[in-house]
C-alpha positions, 0 to 999 in steps of 0.5 A: 846638768846630770843625765842618769841612764841605764845600760840595760842587760848584758855586758858592762859597756855603752852598747845599749845606750841609744842616744849620742853620748859625745855631748857630755863633758864627763861620763861616770860609770862603775869600775866594772865597765869596759869603756875607756876615754879621757872623759870617762870616770870609773867611780864607786857609788860614794865617789860618783855621788859626791862628784855629781853633787859637786858638779851638776851645775858646772858640767854636762854629766852622764851617769851610766848605771847597770840595768834600769835606773828606776829599779833598785838603782843607786841612780834613783837615790842620787836623782832625789838628792839633786834639784829636779830641774838639773837631772834627767833619767833615761830608763832601760830594761831591768833584769826583772822586766827582761826575765819576766818577758822571757818567761811570759809572766805578768808583773802583777804576779811578782813581788820583789826583794833585794839581797844585793849587798844586804843581809836583811830583807822584807818579809812582807814581800817574800813568798806572799805573791805567786812569784818573788823576784830576788836581786842577788849577790854572791851571798844570796843563795846561801842566805836564802838557804838559811831563811828557808831551812824548814822548807821542803824542796818541792814547796818552791820552784826557782828559776835562775837568770844568770848573766842576763843579756850576755852571750852566755846567758842562762835561764833555767830551773834550779833546786834552790834548797839543795843548790851546789853553789860551786856550780856557778860563778857567784860573782857573775850577775844573776837574779832568782825568781821563786815561785810559791808552790804551796797554798797560804794557810789562814793567818789565824790558826786553829789549835788543831793545825799544830802538832803538839804534846798534850797541854803544850800549846798556847790556846788560840784565844791566849795566842791572840791576846799575847800577840796583840800585847806584843805590838808586833811590826813587820821584820822585827825579831821575836824571841819565843822562849819555852816555845812548846809547840811553836804556835805563838812564834808561828802565828806571829810570823803568819800574821805580822811577818816577823823573824822568829827565834825559838828556844825549847829544851824538851826533845819531844816538843822540839820535834813537834816544833820542827814539823809545825815550822814545815807545815806552816812554811815559816821563813826566817826562823831559828830553833835552839834546842836545850836550856834557853839561858845557855844561848842568850849571850851567844846570839848577836841579833838583838830582838825587838820583842821577847815572849817568855811562855815557859822555860822554868825557874832558870829562865825566870832568874834570867829576866834581867839579862833578857831585859838587857838584851832586849832592843831599846823601845822593845817589849818583853811579855811574860806568861805565868799560869801559876802563882808560884811562878808569878811571885818569883817573876815579880821578885826577880823584876823588883830586885832588878828595878825593872818596871812592868804592868800585869794583866790577869786573863781568864775565860770560862767556856760552856758546853751544850746548852750552857748547862756544863761550865768548863773553867779555863786556867787563869793566865797572868801576863807581865808586860815590860816596855823598855825605854832607856835613854840612848 
């Protein structure tokens, strides 16, 4: 039989366990724990899991995890691997519950993400609710600074819960954007609570909401069609090449919670993009300035979606390279507004033997009482679905 119990907040010991531990044949805990006894095994997660799977039916085993076994805990994962009649969980205070009680904040106002031992996090739960609770490791603050690189310091308010439950615990407000990471021991246990200090803008934006150079914006109806044809899913990586004002990437983030990488060579448009990223509070975004094709081979992250809205002839020549970079089962969407560019795109794709489909989109608007016709430019969209054998 396996009992999985949380040690709660505070030091790495068993002082918060309010039951008799003498009945257990073996007690397993992380190597950080200070307790010593002949029947205590200090094991890393993988070794602890293997021991429990091998011996759950042979011994009475207590597995002690930090905090709460029901909160981002290895204990929960292991419990699901064991027969239900051979495992029992004993909960304890999690760092989240502990901190929220100290600050008098309702859990209903809080979403949670974990950046402990991981680089990627769920954008669907980040800065969507009033508060975001972050489970941290030593790399978390630097990781968040990158994710929030286009945020102003006053757009969020951050509370750090440092060494919660220890004698020298600290709960205080910090300036996350400008935080000096040398001011604390990043190897000590800590968590962050980020309060959103800005109002969420509408996920479907009007054209006037973007700072832009005249003519350098993908108009609202074209954005809707473009994003629809990209079939975006949360946390995917979208490359926006020839980003213009950044409107497509920004609205993709707002609507679908995707990570975005923008490429733009025109310095004036770059300044508009930077302002738009700030105005719309876009997280997890990168902006590369210059000829887009010069960056393609330097980036390690693999995009699941690529949108080519501009970039000129040199980018068109690189379409086979972009197809190669695109994740398998990914989608590349290419916009063309001139027949000259359309013909060049098709020539390049045909020579590379890349399959595609073409959509022709046009819209005519009427001003006044339908007495003034205002034609829109024709838009051609080339859609490529990559589905190569693994």
